[in-house]
N, C-alpha and C positions, 0 to 999 in steps of 0.2 A: 140319828143324828150325830154327826160328826162334827168331833168340836173342833173351833178355826183353829190354827198353831200358831203361837206368836211366837216371833222370830226371836232367840234369845241373842242380846245385845253384846255377848263377847264374843259371839261366831259373827257382829256385820267387819265387811272390810272396815281397818281408819283410810282415811285418805292420806293418798300420795304425798308425802315430803318432798318442794322441790330443792334436788342438792344444791348448796354453793358452788361455784363454780372457783377450783383452786386457786389462791396466786399466783399472779405470772401466767394463767392459764390464757389462749387465743378467747375471743366471744364467738357462742356456737353460730354458725350460717344464717342471717336474717336475725343476727339480733342486733336493736338498737345501740349505736357508739354510746358509749361513755361520756357525757360532757363536762367539761372540765371548765372548771371557775375560773377564767383569767381576769378577774375583778373588773373592777369600772371599765366602761366600754371608752373614755378615754385615756386609759392606760395604755389598752390593747392599741387602740389605733395610734399613739404613742411610740410604742415600739414597734409595730408594722411599719410604718413611715418611716419610723429611724434603721429598719431592716432596708425596707427600698432602697431608701438613700443610699445606703452601702453598699450595695447592690447595682444602683446607677454608677458610683464610684467605681468598682470596679470594672463594670464593662465599659467604660468611657477609660479606666486606663490602659485594657487589653488594645483597645482599639487604636490610641492614639502611638503604645508602645509600637504595633507593627506600622504605625505611617511611617511612624521616625526612622524606624529600619530599612521603607521602602526609600526614603529620600534621606538617606544615610547622612541622617543631624544628630549629633548628641545629644541626651535630653534628660534632667531626671521628670519624676512627674510627684506631683503631691497632692493627697487626696484631702478635702474636710469639708464640713457641711456649713454652709451660711441659712442661715432665718428655717427654709423649709424646705431650702435646694440642695444637692447636689453641687461643690465646689472642686474642678480640677484645673490643677496650674502645672503645666510645663517650664521647666527652669532650664538655663544654660545657655552658653556662646550660639552666636549665629543662628539666633532665631528669628532675626528680624525677617525675611519671606516668611512667615508662617503671622503675621503681625499684617502687615500690609502698607498701606497707606490710609492713613487714618483710620486703622485698625480692621478694613475690609476684608482683608484674608480670615484673618482673625473669627470675625462674624461669618465668614461662610463654614469655617473650619465647625464652630460652635456648633450648626446646626447639622451638620452631618456628624456628625460625634453624637445629637443628641437623636438622631436618626436611627444610627446603629446601638446606641443606649436601648431605644423604643424597641428595636427588634429584639433585645434581650430579654426586659422584663415584662414585657407588653402593653407598658401606659407610655403616657405622653410624657417624654422627661421636658424637668426644665434647667437641667445641668448649667453652671455658668462655668465658662472655661477663659480658662488668663492664659497669657505666653508672657514667658521674660518679664512677668510684673508690668504689663502693658496697662492695664482694666483695674489694676491698682494706683499706678502713677495717673493714671486717666479720671478715676473717680477725685482724689484728691483737688486736681484741677476744677473737676466740673464745679466740685461745692465751693467753691469760693469763688470760682467765677456765677455761680447759682447767689450766692449773698449779695456778693457785687453789686452786679445788678439788680437784684430786689431792693438794694439800698437806696441805689441811684434812682431805682423806679419813685418810692417813696419820697428820695427828695426833691424831684421834680413835677410827680404827677402823671408824667408821659409815661404812658406804657410802651416796652418792649419790648421787638422780637428778634429769638435768637436764630442761627443755626440751624438745616435742620440736623436732627441726631437718630441714633438709633435707638430703640425703646430703654435700653440699660443707659445711655446716657442722660436719655431726659429722666427717665428714675431720677437719677442721681440729684439731677437740678432740682424738680418737683420738690424732695426731700429738703434740701439747703433753703429753697424760699420757704419752704413753710414755719423754719426756725426764726423769718422775720417777720413780727407783727405788722400788721395792713396793707400788705401784700397778697397778692393769689399768682398762681402761676396755670395756664389751660396748655393743653396740647391741638392744635388744630392743622388741617390739610393731611394728604396722606402720604404713606411711605411711598419710596422713601423721602420725601421730602415735608415730614410731619416736622412742624415747628412748636417750640415753645413760646407762648407769649406771656410776657409777667406785665402787672396791670397792680392799681391801685384796688383795693377792696370798696 
C-alpha cells in the first residue's frame, strides 16, 4: 500500500498580487475610467451652465464681428450674463439700421444670432442681443408704462389692453405690473399681435 502524499504547504504557489499602476500612468485598455467627484450636482450644473453661457457669448461675438465687417460698421461688443442667459451688446455710432423701427431689425438679428450660436454649441440659445443701448432704454420705458397703466387700472377698475409687443417687451411689462398690488396682467392673442391685458384681480 502506498501512502497518500501530502503536499508541502511551502511549495504551494502564493496568490498573484495585482500591481498598482504607477502614478501618472495611462489606464489599461478596457479599464473603467476613474470617477471624479465634482461635488454636489447643483454645483456641477452651475459650473457647466456658466461655461455654456460663456461659449454662447463667444460664439455670438464672433458671428456679430463678422456681420459688422460685412456691413462696414464700427462697433464694440460687450458680453455679460443676465440671470440664466448670455447677453451681448453692440455699442457704437451709426448702428440705427441694426435696430430698425421699433426694434424690428434687432429682433430679427437676435434670432439669426441665436441660430448661429446653436450651430456652434448644439444647444438652443436664449441669448439676448442689444444694439446701441436700445433694449436698455426700452426696458426702462416699459417698466414705467407697466406701473403707470397698472395704477390707472387699479384706480378705475377698468381693464386696459396694450399695443402688441415682443416677448422681451411683454416680460418686462408683466414684471412691472407684478409690483403693483391688486392687479394682474395676461397675454392674449397670437404672435405677432399678442398683447398684454391688465385688469383688477
